[in-house]
N, C-alpha and C positions, 0 to 999 in steps of 0.2 A: 504494500499500499504505499502511495506516495502523494504528498500534498504540497502546494506552495502557498504560504501565508504571508501577508503583509500588514504591518502596522507602523504608524509614524514613529513609535518608540523602538521598534525592533521586535523580534519574536524571542520569547523566553523558553517555551516548551510547547509540545503538542502531545496529546494522548488519544488513544483510540480504543474502542471496544468492538468485538464482533460477536454476534450471537446467532443462534439458529432460529429461523422464523417458526419452525415446527414446535419449538419449546421455548417460548418467549422468555421465560425465567431461567432457561437452561444455560448451557455452556458458553462462557465468554472469556475474553482475554481483556485485561486492561493494562496497557503497556505504554511507556514513554517512547514516542517515535524519536529516532536520532535525528536532530535538526542540524543543518549546516547553513551558515549565513551565506546568502547570494550577495547581499550588500547591507547597508546599515538598517534597512527597513523590511527586508525580505529574506525569508529562509525557506529552504526545501527540506521537508521532513519525511522520513520513510521508515518502514517497518516491514519485516517479512515474517509472516505467521506461518508455522509449520504445524499441521495437524495431521496425525496418522489415524485414518478411519479404522484401521485394523487393530489398533491398540485400545482395547476396552477400559483399561485402567485409567485413562485420561478422561473418561466420561462420554466419549462419542458413541452413540447407539444408532441402530438403523433408522429410528424415527427423526434423527437429525440430519439425514441426508436431504439434500435440496438447497433451497435458497437461504442464504446467510446475509445479514445486514451489518452495517457499519455505523459507528458513532464516533464523532471527532470533536475534540475540545483543544483549542489553541489559546495559550496565554501569552500576553505581550509583556515587555519589560516594565511598562507602567501599570501592570496588573489588570488590564482589560482582558476579558475572557469571551471568546466566541465558541458557540457549540452548534453542531449540525448533526441532525439525526437522519438516518437512512440515506446517507450520502453515496453509498455504493452497494452493490449486491454482487455476490459471487456464489458459486454452487459447489456443494461438497457431494461426492458420489458415494453410494453405499458400498461398503467393503464386501467383496464377494471372492470366493476361492473355489475353483473347480478342480476336482481331483478325478482321475480315471484309473482304471485297471485294465490295461491292454495286453496283458500277458496271456498266452495260450492256455486254455483250460484242458485238463486231461480228459480224453474221450476213450470210453471202453468200446471195443469191437461189438458192433450190433446194438449199441445203446440208442435210445430215442430221446429227443429233446423234451 
């Protein structure tokens, strides 16, 4: 996720949350986006979220597959705060694993299936 923010005093920090639309109260992250000043009043802030749908211990469940939303909060050096809800949407796919057994099965002479 990346944003560009501008304020006359400069950008102090930016935070973001992501959550599953299927479980509105459910899984989310609240992390500080790393901000780099472009100039005295503008900064570009970015964060990479890594979610492993196959790792149940982190709380991702099948019901959370689908659309996820983002919330952004940016604070300036003079303590102004701007917030934006539903600023972006992305999709998480359901974890699936397919296994097969393609080895030959023993057949007895004259046996019927």
